[in-house]
N, C-alpha and C positions, 0 to 999 in steps of 0.2 A: 610703609604706605601701600595701600592696595591700588592696583591699577584698574580703572574702569574702561571698558571698551566703548568706543563710539558707536552708537546705534543710530541709524537714520529714522527719523520720524515718518510715519505714514502720511502721505500727502492727501489732501482733500480731493473729493471727486470734482470733475470739471464743472458740474452744475453749481457747486458751492461758489466757485470763482465767478461764474456768470451772474449768480444771484447777488454777490457782493458788488460787482460792477454796476448792476442795474440799480441796486439800492442806493449806492453812493451817487450815481447819476441823478436819480430822482431827488435826493437830498439837495444836490447842487441846483437843480431846476426849481425846486420849491423855495429854498431859503436864500439863494444867491441872486445878486443883481446881474445884469448882463455881462459886465466885465469879469466878475467872479465866476460866472457860469462858463464863459469862454476859456479863461485861463485854467479853471478847475477841470473842465472837460479835456483840455489838451494834456494836463498833468495826469489825469486819470488814465487816459489812453496810453500815454508814454509809459506809465508805471506798469499797467497790466500787460502791455506789449513786451516790455523788457523782461518781466517775470515769465511770460509765455515762451519767449525765445530762449531764456536760460533753462527752463524746464524741458522744452522740446529738444534742446541741444544735448542735455544730459541723458535723455531717454534713448537717443539714437547711438550714443557712444558707450 
C-alpha cells in the first residue's frame, strides 16, 4: 500500500468568510420569521465565532 501524506488545504481569505456570513444573515432576514431570525442569528454568530477562535488559535501557535 502506498502512504499518502496529509496536506493542509489552503484557507479562504477573510473576505470570503465575511461574505458568507452576510449572505446567510440576509437569507435569514428575508425568508425567516422573527423566531427563526433570532435563533438563526444566534446560531450563525456562535458558529462563525467558534470557527474564528479555532483559526486564530492555530495561527498563533
